[in-house]
Every structure is written in C-alpha cells, then in structure tokens.
N, C-alpha and C positions, 0 to 999 in steps of 0.2 A: 182052544178057538174056535167058532165053525168058521166055514170056508168065510158065509158073505162077511164076518167084519174082521176076516183076515188079512189087513188092504194096507196099502201105504201111499201116500202121495208124494209126487215126484215133482217137483219142476223143470219142466220140458229142456231148458237151458243146460240142466244138469246131467242128463243123459248126452245132447247134441253137441254142445260144446265141452263139456268137460269128460265127457266117458265113463260116467258112474253110471255101474250098474248093479243089478242085484243078481243074485247076493250078496249085500254087502260082505269084506273081509273083515278077520280080527282087529286089523288096523282101524278100520272107520267105525266097526262097532264099538270098539273099545273110547275112541276121541266122543262118541254118539254118546254113553253110555255114560261117560265120564261129566258130560258138560249137562245131562242130563234135558238132551234135545230130540227129538224126532228130526229125519234125515233133511223135511224143508223148512225146520224151523231156523237152522243153522243158514244166514247169508252164504249166495253162492261163492262170494268173494272167499270165505273158510274155506270153503271147499277147494279151493284154489290154492290156497296156502297150506292145505292136506296135500293134495296130490303135488306139489312143488317138493314138501318135505320128504314125500315118499320116493320121488324120483332121486333127488340128492340123496338119499340113506341109500339109494338101490347102488348109486355110483359110486359112493362110497363104502359100496360091500356092508353096511350095517343094516338091521332089522327097526325101520320104523317103530317106531313105541307112542303110545300117549305121554307118559309122562316125560321125554325127552323134547315132544312135538310141542307142551302145553306150557315146559318150563318156560318158554319163548312169548307165550301170550296170556292177555288176559281177556275175557268175555265184556262184552259192551250187550245191554239190550235193549233194545228201540220200546220206547213209550209206548207209540202209539200202537205197532201189530205183535211185539216183544217177540220178534225176530231176534237173533244173537247172532253178533259181529265178535269175529277176530280182532284184537289189536294186540300190535308187538308192545312188549315191555321199554320203556323209554329204554335209547344207547344199545338193543338189542334185536333189532329187527333184522331177521335173516336175510328179508327178499324185499325187492322193492315192490310197494305197491302197485297194484295191478291199475295198467293206464286207461282202460276203457270199462266206466263204473257199470254195474247192470242194471240197465234201466228195462222195468213193465216185464219182468220178470215173474213178477206175482198174480199175474193173470192167465200163463201158461202154464198149465200144469200137468198131470198123466195120474189117473188111480191106477194103481198095480194088484193085482190080486192075487194071491199065493193061493193055490189050489192042490188037491190032492194031499193034503198035511204038509207039502212046502213048507223052506223057511227064508227068511229076509237075509238071513246069515247064513256065514259058513259052518260056527260054528255050534251052532243052536245057542248062543247065550242071545237072552233075551234083547230086544232093542225096542228104546221107545219107538210107535208107529205114529204117533197123536202127539198135536201138539200141547203144550204143559206149560206153566209157570216156571223156568230152569232152576 
C-alpha cells in the first residue's frame, strides 16, 4: 500500500479522553477484525467497554482476549450512519453504562498517516482502516 493511502481516521475523543494510540495492540486489532470495523466505526462507548475490560483483566492477572470480551456483548449497527455499538447481553452486563454519552464526537477527528512502511498494529495483522458494511 502506498504511503498516501496508508492512513486511518481517529475521533479526537478516542485519543484525548480514552488514551487510544497507534499502533493498536493485539487485543484491539483482534476485536476490530472480528467485528469487521474500522477504528472510527466502533462507537466511543464500545472503546470504553474494551478499555474497561482490559483494566479488569489486568487486575485479575489474565490476558484480555476477543473471545472472552465478545461473549458478553452483541453489536448494534446504526441505521443512518453505520456506526457499530456494543450492547451487553441481557443479565450479563459486566459494567455500568457510561454515565456521560458522547455527543458531537463525529465532527472532531484527525487523519493519522503511517510513514516509511510503519504499521497501525503491533503484530502486523491487517486491520480494517476504512468504513465498510460490518
């Protein structure tokens, strides 16, 4: 892929509020690949769930895995935009819902370009960088 095409969009709030950085680690890449979505296609609340799950796993001295994480969630796809949200299965909600819903985040984003053959992932697995139908 040429350098001009090797980029990803990120919502500003993902980096500022949630501490999401590139390159994405194995856990983040596997969740996004399994869902078949680009990083900005997953609603920020889904990223919050992923980050919270990671912290809980760290405290319990277990490795966060996609299969363990996703056995507690199902996906919802927004009809107008195609944004993917994670919803807990009934009676299996691991965490309380985030109390301050994100609003207006869709207009504040940055374009991050990988230079010199750099990758957006730690493990070189391909990652969906652009929006598509999940």
